[in-house]
Structures are given as C-alpha cells and as structure tokens.
N, C-alpha and C positions, 0 to 999 in steps of 0.2 A: 656358267651364263655370264655373258657380260653387255652392256648397253655400248650400240657403235658412236663411235665419236663422228664429227663431219666430214673430216676427209674417208673413213670407210664409208660412211653413206654415200659419198660422192664416185666410190670406185665402183660401188654396186651400182649405183643409176648409171652411172657410163656402161657397164655391164650389160643391165637391162634397155638400154638405144643401142649398144652393139648390137646384142640378139635381137631385138623388137622393135625396135626402130622408138621407144621410147623416151621422151627427152622433155617430161617435168618434172617437179618439186614432189615429192612425199614427204605429207607433214606429217611424219610419225617416228617414233620413237624404235627404233631396231635394236632387236635383242639378236646376240649370236651365240648358239649353244652347240657346239663340234662344229657340225657343219649344216646345220638349221639356224635359218632365221624367222625372228616372229615380230611382230608390229602390234604398236600401242601407241595409245593416245599421249600430248605432249604431258598430263598431268602427271605420268608417272614420273618424271624427272624432278617432282618435289619429295618424291619417296627416296628413303636409302634401301637402297635393296642389299647391301652388305650388312645391313642388320637385321633381316628376315631368311627365314626360313623356306622359300620357295622354290619349287622344281621350276613350273613354266610361269611365263607372264602373257596374257595377248595372244593373237590370231596365227597361226602357221600361216607364212608368207611365202615357204619356200626352202630349196637348200640347195648350195653347194657343191655341184660335182665335174670334176676335171674340168676346170673353168667354164662351166658350163652353169647356168641358174635355171634350176626346175620350178615354175611357179607351181601352186597348189591351187586348186580350184579358186579359193577366195582372192590368192594374189593375183590370177588371172584378169579375175574379176575388176581386180583394182587398178590395173595397168592395162586392159582390153584395150577399150575404147581410145586408149592417147597413145596406144602403139599402132605402127605403120607398116610392119614387114613382119615375114616368118608367121604368117595366120594360114591356119589352114580351117575351110568349111566345111561341115561333117552335115550329110543329108540323114534325112529320117531313120533308115538301116543303120548305117554308119552309128548314129550317136547310141542305138538300142548297143550294136554289138560291143562298142567304148565302154557303158558302165555295166556291160556285164564282165568286162574286165579282157575281152579280148584284142589281142594285135591288129591292125588294119594295115590293109594294102593301100599305098600310093605312090605312085612314078615322080620325087622328089628329090633333091638334094640332101645328104647326111647334115644333121643339124639339131637344134630344139625349136620347137615349132609352138604358137600358140593354136590351141583349139577354139572355135566357135561353131555355135548350131543355133544358127538362125541368128538373134541380134544378144544371144549369153555366151559369154565367155564358159569353158568348162574346165580348162587346165594346161596344162602344157604337155609334149610329151617331145621324146628323142627320138627322131629317124636315123634309121640302119638301114643301108643297101634297099630302100624303099617301103622299109617297114615303119608301122608307127610302132614304139615301143608302148606298151599301155604298164603307165607306173602307178594307177590307182589304187589305193590304200583298198584292203579287202574288205572294211567296216565300209567303204563306201560305196559298193557295188551294188546294183539292183538288177535281181533276177528277174523281175514284172516291170516292163517300162511300158505305160502306154502313152504315145503319143500323134 
C-alpha cells in the first residue's frame, strides 16, 4: 500500500480524461494497493502510514486492468457528473438485470463505459462484442429490486 504522488495522480486523471472525458481535479489522497486504488481525504497526509499496521484506508475507487480504469460504484459517482463521454444510460429493466449480476447486450464499440440510471451513476463496465460485462461484486448484488 502506497500513497500516490502528484505525477502518479496526474497519470490517473489523464486516463480518466481519455476514457470518460473527465478533466477536473480530484482533491483526494490516492492510495494504491496492487491494482486497486482507494481514496481518502487530505488529512491522511498528516499520518505516517509506515508506522501503522493498516490493511486498507479509504473508499475503494477502482482498479487498473489492461490499461483500463474500472471504477467502483462510488468512483463512478465521484467523477460521473463531470464526465462527458462513454456513458451508457440504463432503463428500468436493464438496471434490475445489472444489479442481479447479469451481463447486458447493447450495440456499442468495445471499451470501458460509465453506467447511469436516470441521474445516478452506478458503476462502470467493459464492453466486449456488444456485451456489457458485469463485474459487480457478489456482495453488492440485489435479487429483489423495486424500481
């Protein structure tokens, strides 16, 4: 687990801009643990992490897989409203299927997309051959969803 420096944060925000059209500043401390990225507030910089025995700190923001950044639900909510490309709108039936853990089919180019239901961002997905690959963690799936 290590805290990212300004250059590493800039590389991450450049990737978010390339993928989602997000070009704002993120006023957080970023922590990287293997491929996983976490965020927390700036007060963490006042703590000497190397003196603590901590497994994780912050909110899971997303992970880097094959030069694509896959955002968590919370990560998509943080950058979603300030993003302007690669956004897929889901309808009532699609969102129900998504939160049940099912893959969806839509005619789209391959890549990584933000998912939006009405005004809420609900994560990201990778599209391969017109199939939205569901990577929603099993602990977050819902089997009876009323909309």
